[in-house]
Chimera marker file (.cmm) of the C-alpha trace (Angstrom):
<marker_set name="trace">
<marker id="1" x="-18.030" y="-78.148" z="-42.426" r="1" g="1" b="0" radius="0.5"/>
<marker id="2" x="-16.162" y="-80.542" z="-44.621" r="1" g="1" b="0" radius="0.5"/>
<marker id="3" x="-17.200" y="-84.227" z="-44.745" r="1" g="1" b="0" radius="0.5"/>
<marker id="4" x="-14.509" y="-86.895" z="-44.904" r="1" g="1" b="0" radius="0.5"/>
<marker id="5" x="-14.729" y="-90.347" z="-46.289" r="1" g="1" b="0" radius="0.5"/>
<marker id="6" x="-11.815" y="-92.766" z="-46.514" r="1" g="1" b="0" radius="0.5"/>
<marker id="7" x="-10.724" y="-94.010" z="-49.896" r="1" g="1" b="0" radius="0.5"/>
<marker id="8" x="-8.939" y="-97.326" z="-50.895" r="1" g="1" b="0" radius="0.5"/>
<marker id="9" x="-5.640" y="-95.742" z="-51.560" r="1" g="1" b="0" radius="0.5"/>
<marker id="10" x="-5.023" y="-93.952" z="-48.375" r="1" g="1" b="0" radius="0.5"/>
<marker id="11" x="-6.647" y="-90.919" z="-49.669" r="1" g="1" b="0" radius="0.5"/>
<marker id="12" x="-9.643" y="-89.223" z="-47.971" r="1" g="1" b="0" radius="0.5"/>
<marker id="13" x="-12.529" y="-87.765" z="-49.777" r="1" g="1" b="0" radius="0.5"/>
<marker id="14" x="-13.597" y="-84.307" z="-48.551" r="1" g="1" b="0" radius="0.5"/>
<marker id="15" x="-16.678" y="-82.439" z="-49.565" r="1" g="1" b="0" radius="0.5"/>
<marker id="16" x="-16.571" y="-78.690" z="-49.068" r="1" g="1" b="0" radius="0.5"/>
<marker id="17" x="-18.509" y="-75.747" z="-50.287" r="1" g="1" b="0" radius="0.5"/>
<marker id="18" x="-16.552" y="-73.161" z="-52.184" r="1" g="1" b="0" radius="0.5"/>
<marker id="19" x="-17.637" y="-69.662" z="-53.543" r="1" g="1" b="0" radius="0.5"/>
<marker id="20" x="-18.902" y="-69.796" z="-57.175" r="1" g="1" b="0" radius="0.5"/>
<marker id="21" x="-16.076" y="-67.514" z="-58.277" r="1" g="1" b="0" radius="0.5"/>
<marker id="22" x="-13.517" y="-69.910" z="-57.054" r="1" g="1" b="0" radius="0.5"/>
<marker id="23" x="-15.352" y="-72.910" z="-58.607" r="1" g="1" b="0" radius="0.5"/>
<marker id="24" x="-15.210" y="-71.116" z="-61.995" r="1" g="1" b="0" radius="0.5"/>
<marker id="25" x="-11.536" y="-70.333" z="-61.753" r="1" g="1" b="0" radius="0.5"/>
<marker id="26" x="-10.961" y="-74.008" z="-60.750" r="1" g="1" b="0" radius="0.5"/>
<marker id="27" x="-12.816" y="-75.110" z="-63.770" r="1" g="1" b="0" radius="0.5"/>
<marker id="28" x="-11.250" y="-72.792" z="-66.171" r="1" g="1" b="0" radius="0.5"/>
<marker id="29" x="-7.663" y="-73.707" z="-64.881" r="1" g="1" b="0" radius="0.5"/>
<marker id="30" x="-8.297" y="-77.368" z="-64.771" r="1" g="1" b="0" radius="0.5"/>
<marker id="31" x="-9.556" y="-77.474" z="-68.435" r="1" g="1" b="0" radius="0.5"/>
<marker id="32" x="-6.802" y="-75.246" z="-69.740" r="1" g="1" b="0" radius="0.5"/>
<marker id="33" x="-4.112" y="-77.418" z="-68.066" r="1" g="1" b="0" radius="0.5"/>
<marker id="34" x="-5.932" y="-80.741" z="-68.524" r="1" g="1" b="0" radius="0.5"/>
<marker id="35" x="-5.712" y="-81.647" z="-64.876" r="1" g="1" b="0" radius="0.5"/>
<marker id="36" x="-8.499" y="-82.669" z="-62.529" r="1" g="1" b="0" radius="0.5"/>
<marker id="37" x="-10.074" y="-80.240" z="-60.155" r="1" g="1" b="0" radius="0.5"/>
<marker id="38" x="-9.124" y="-82.594" z="-57.415" r="1" g="1" b="0" radius="0.5"/>
<marker id="39" x="-5.443" y="-81.986" z="-58.407" r="1" g="1" b="0" radius="0.5"/>
<marker id="40" x="-5.619" y="-78.318" z="-57.841" r="1" g="1" b="0" radius="0.5"/>
<marker id="41" x="-7.616" y="-78.683" z="-54.579" r="1" g="1" b="0" radius="0.5"/>
<marker id="42" x="-4.920" y="-81.056" z="-53.226" r="1" g="1" b="0" radius="0.5"/>
<marker id="43" x="-2.107" y="-78.799" z="-54.451" r="1" g="1" b="0" radius="0.5"/>
<marker id="44" x="-3.766" y="-75.650" z="-53.038" r="1" g="1" b="0" radius="0.5"/>
<marker id="45" x="-4.462" y="-77.257" z="-49.663" r="1" g="1" b="0" radius="0.5"/>
<marker id="46" x="-0.867" y="-78.692" z="-49.595" r="1" g="1" b="0" radius="0.5"/>
<marker id="47" x="0.779" y="-75.299" z="-50.272" r="1" g="1" b="0" radius="0.5"/>
<marker id="48" x="-1.508" y="-73.395" z="-47.927" r="1" g="1" b="0" radius="0.5"/>
<marker id="49" x="-1.309" y="-75.899" z="-45.059" r="1" g="1" b="0" radius="0.5"/>
<marker id="50" x="2.518" y="-76.445" z="-45.373" r="1" g="1" b="0" radius="0.5"/>
<marker id="51" x="2.997" y="-72.656" z="-45.099" r="1" g="1" b="0" radius="0.5"/>
<marker id="52" x="0.617" y="-72.546" z="-41.985" r="1" g="1" b="0" radius="0.5"/>
<marker id="53" x="2.499" y="-75.440" z="-40.483" r="1" g="1" b="0" radius="0.5"/>
<marker id="54" x="5.876" y="-73.622" z="-40.965" r="1" g="1" b="0" radius="0.5"/>
<marker id="55" x="4.304" y="-70.566" z="-39.349" r="1" g="1" b="0" radius="0.5"/>
<marker id="56" x="3.128" y="-72.639" z="-36.438" r="1" g="1" b="0" radius="0.5"/>
<marker id="57" x="6.511" y="-74.273" z="-35.933" r="1" g="1" b="0" radius="0.5"/>
<marker id="58" x="8.186" y="-70.796" z="-36.156" r="1" g="1" b="0" radius="0.5"/>
<marker id="59" x="5.822" y="-69.430" z="-33.506" r="1" g="1" b="0" radius="0.5"/>
<marker id="60" x="6.508" y="-72.544" z="-31.240" r="1" g="1" b="0" radius="0.5"/>
<marker id="61" x="10.283" y="-72.053" z="-31.656" r="1" g="1" b="0" radius="0.5"/>
<marker id="62" x="10.143" y="-68.323" z="-30.902" r="1" g="1" b="0" radius="0.5"/>
<marker id="63" x="7.833" y="-68.915" z="-27.882" r="1" g="1" b="0" radius="0.5"/>
<marker id="64" x="10.326" y="-71.493" z="-26.587" r="1" g="1" b="0" radius="0.5"/>
<marker id="65" x="13.238" y="-69.179" z="-27.208" r="1" g="1" b="0" radius="0.5"/>
<marker id="66" x="11.463" y="-66.426" z="-25.418" r="1" g="1" b="0" radius="0.5"/>
<marker id="67" x="10.656" y="-68.522" z="-22.354" r="1" g="1" b="0" radius="0.5"/>
<marker id="68" x="14.365" y="-69.547" z="-22.147" r="1" g="1" b="0" radius="0.5"/>
<marker id="69" x="15.439" y="-66.061" z="-22.464" r="1" g="1" b="0" radius="0.5"/>
<marker id="70" x="13.156" y="-65.053" z="-19.553" r="1" g="1" b="0" radius="0.5"/>
<marker id="71" x="14.333" y="-67.906" z="-17.499" r="1" g="1" b="0" radius="0.5"/>
<marker id="72" x="18.040" y="-66.946" z="-18.067" r="1" g="1" b="0" radius="0.5"/>
<marker id="73" x="17.554" y="-63.611" z="-16.373" r="1" g="1" b="0" radius="0.5"/>
<marker id="74" x="19.562" y="-61.891" z="-19.161" r="1" g="1" b="0" radius="0.5"/>
<marker id="75" x="18.736" y="-58.183" z="-19.675" r="1" g="1" b="0" radius="0.5"/>
<marker id="76" x="17.741" y="-56.643" z="-22.847" r="1" g="1" b="0" radius="0.5"/>
<marker id="77" x="19.422" y="-53.729" z="-24.540" r="1" g="1" b="0" radius="0.5"/>
<marker id="78" x="17.280" y="-51.227" z="-26.470" r="1" g="1" b="0" radius="0.5"/>
<marker id="79" x="18.276" y="-50.181" z="-29.893" r="1" g="1" b="0" radius="0.5"/>
<marker id="80" x="18.890" y="-46.568" z="-28.744" r="1" g="1" b="0" radius="0.5"/>
<marker id="81" x="21.153" y="-47.856" z="-26.044" r="1" g="1" b="0" radius="0.5"/>
<marker id="82" x="23.113" y="-50.029" z="-28.530" r="1" g="1" b="0" radius="0.5"/>
<marker id="83" x="23.358" y="-47.106" z="-30.904" r="1" g="1" b="0" radius="0.5"/>
<marker id="84" x="24.802" y="-44.863" z="-28.027" r="1" g="1" b="0" radius="0.5"/>
<marker id="85" x="27.248" y="-47.618" z="-26.983" r="1" g="1" b="0" radius="0.5"/>
<marker id="86" x="28.521" y="-48.009" z="-30.584" r="1" g="1" b="0" radius="0.5"/>
<marker id="87" x="28.685" y="-44.232" z="-31.174" r="1" g="1" b="0" radius="0.5"/>
<marker id="88" x="26.173" y="-44.359" z="-34.023" r="1" g="1" b="0" radius="0.5"/>
<link id1="1" id2="2" r="1" g="1" b="0" radius="0.2"/>
<link id1="2" id2="3" r="1" g="1" b="0" radius="0.2"/>
<link id1="3" id2="4" r="1" g="1" b="0" radius="0.2"/>
<link id1="4" id2="5" r="1" g="1" b="0" radius="0.2"/>
<link id1="5" id2="6" r="1" g="1" b="0" radius="0.2"/>
<link id1="6" id2="7" r="1" g="1" b="0" radius="0.2"/>
<link id1="7" id2="8" r="1" g="1" b="0" radius="0.2"/>
<link id1="8" id2="9" r="1" g="1" b="0" radius="0.2"/>
<link id1="9" id2="10" r="1" g="1" b="0" radius="0.2"/>
<link id1="10" id2="11" r="1" g="1" b="0" radius="0.2"/>
<link id1="11" id2="12" r="1" g="1" b="0" radius="0.2"/>
<link id1="12" id2="13" r="1" g="1" b="0" radius="0.2"/>
<link id1="13" id2="14" r="1" g="1" b="0" radius="0.2"/>
<link id1="14" id2="15" r="1" g="1" b="0" radius="0.2"/>
<link id1="15" id2="16" r="1" g="1" b="0" radius="0.2"/>
<link id1="16" id2="17" r="1" g="1" b="0" radius="0.2"/>
<link id1="17" id2="18" r="1" g="1" b="0" radius="0.2"/>
<link id1="18" id2="19" r="1" g="1" b="0" radius="0.2"/>
<link id1="19" id2="20" r="1" g="1" b="0" radius="0.2"/>
<link id1="20" id2="21" r="1" g="1" b="0" radius="0.2"/>
<link id1="21" id2="22" r="1" g="1" b="0" radius="0.2"/>
<link id1="22" id2="23" r="1" g="1" b="0" radius="0.2"/>
<link id1="23" id2="24" r="1" g="1" b="0" radius="0.2"/>
<link id1="24" id2="25" r="1" g="1" b="0" radius="0.2"/>
<link id1="25" id2="26" r="1" g="1" b="0" radius="0.2"/>
<link id1="26" id2="27" r="1" g="1" b="0" radius="0.2"/>
<link id1="27" id2="28" r="1" g="1" b="0" radius="0.2"/>
<link id1="28" id2="29" r="1" g="1" b="0" radius="0.2"/>
<link id1="29" id2="30" r="1" g="1" b="0" radius="0.2"/>
<link id1="30" id2="31" r="1" g="1" b="0" radius="0.2"/>
<link id1="31" id2="32" r="1" g="1" b="0" radius="0.2"/>
<link id1="32" id2="33" r="1" g="1" b="0" radius="0.2"/>
<link id1="33" id2="34" r="1" g="1" b="0" radius="0.2"/>
<link id1="34" id2="35" r="1" g="1" b="0" radius="0.2"/>
<link id1="35" id2="36" r="1" g="1" b="0" radius="0.2"/>
<link id1="36" id2="37" r="1" g="1" b="0" radius="0.2"/>
<link id1="37" id2="38" r="1" g="1" b="0" radius="0.2"/>
<link id1="38" id2="39" r="1" g="1" b="0" radius="0.2"/>
<link id1="39" id2="40" r="1" g="1" b="0" radius="0.2"/>
<link id1="40" id2="41" r="1" g="1" b="0" radius="0.2"/>
<link id1="41" id2="42" r="1" g="1" b="0" radius="0.2"/>
<link id1="42" id2="43" r="1" g="1" b="0" radius="0.2"/>
<link id1="43" id2="44" r="1" g="1" b="0" radius="0.2"/>
<link id1="44" id2="45" r="1" g="1" b="0" radius="0.2"/>
<link id1="45" id2="46" r="1" g="1" b="0" radius="0.2"/>
<link id1="46" id2="47" r="1" g="1" b="0" radius="0.2"/>
<link id1="47" id2="48" r="1" g="1" b="0" radius="0.2"/>
<link id1="48" id2="49" r="1" g="1" b="0" radius="0.2"/>
<link id1="49" id2="50" r="1" g="1" b="0" radius="0.2"/>
<link id1="50" id2="51" r="1" g="1" b="0" radius="0.2"/>
<link id1="51" id2="52" r="1" g="1" b="0" radius="0.2"/>
<link id1="52" id2="53" r="1" g="1" b="0" radius="0.2"/>
<link id1="53" id2="54" r="1" g="1" b="0" radius="0.2"/>
<link id1="54" id2="55" r="1" g="1" b="0" radius="0.2"/>
<link id1="55" id2="56" r="1" g="1" b="0" radius="0.2"/>
<link id1="56" id2="57" r="1" g="1" b="0" radius="0.2"/>
<link id1="57" id2="58" r="1" g="1" b="0" radius="0.2"/>
<link id1="58" id2="59" r="1" g="1" b="0" radius="0.2"/>
<link id1="59" id2="60" r="1" g="1" b="0" radius="0.2"/>
<link id1="60" id2="61" r="1" g="1" b="0" radius="0.2"/>
<link id1="61" id2="62" r="1" g="1" b="0" radius="0.2"/>
<link id1="62" id2="63" r="1" g="1" b="0" radius="0.2"/>
<link id1="63" id2="64" r="1" g="1" b="0" radius="0.2"/>
<link id1="64" id2="65" r="1" g="1" b="0" radius="0.2"/>
<link id1="65" id2="66" r="1" g="1" b="0" radius="0.2"/>
<link id1="66" id2="67" r="1" g="1" b="0" radius="0.2"/>
<link id1="67" id2="68" r="1" g="1" b="0" radius="0.2"/>
<link id1="68" id2="69" r="1" g="1" b="0" radius="0.2"/>
<link id1="69" id2="70" r="1" g="1" b="0" radius="0.2"/>
<link id1="70" id2="71" r="1" g="1" b="0" radius="0.2"/>
<link id1="71" id2="72" r="1" g="1" b="0" radius="0.2"/>
<link id1="72" id2="73" r="1" g="1" b="0" radius="0.2"/>
<link id1="73" id2="74" r="1" g="1" b="0" radius="0.2"/>
<link id1="74" id2="75" r="1" g="1" b="0" radius="0.2"/>
<link id1="75" id2="76" r="1" g="1" b="0" radius="0.2"/>
<link id1="76" id2="77" r="1" g="1" b="0" radius="0.2"/>
<link id1="77" id2="78" r="1" g="1" b="0" radius="0.2"/>
<link id1="78" id2="79" r="1" g="1" b="0" radius="0.2"/>
<link id1="79" id2="80" r="1" g="1" b="0" radius="0.2"/>
<link id1="80" id2="81" r="1" g="1" b="0" radius="0.2"/>
<link id1="81" id2="82" r="1" g="1" b="0" radius="0.2"/>
<link id1="82" id2="83" r="1" g="1" b="0" radius="0.2"/>
<link id1="83" id2="84" r="1" g="1" b="0" radius="0.2"/>
<link id1="84" id2="85" r="1" g="1" b="0" radius="0.2"/>
<link id1="85" id2="86" r="1" g="1" b="0" radius="0.2"/>
<link id1="86" id2="87" r="1" g="1" b="0" radius="0.2"/>
<link id1="87" id2="88" r="1" g="1" b="0" radius="0.2"/>
</marker_set>
């Protein structure tokens, strides 16, 4: 489990264990690009978590829309019924 410690600039220090392979890649990329390992950890977490947050928000929107659909009493039309209706 990660440990968190507050820093002076609104940043939080986190300590986490990562696989040796990832640590090697992190070191290689950070040296090659002359950026800190912390930069890549922050960027990686940011990209991953923003994608997950978007997925969660999409799920919440879909669940709400489905609940509203069920409450509306509207009926569904299957794809085969739609094709038949449109003579496809």
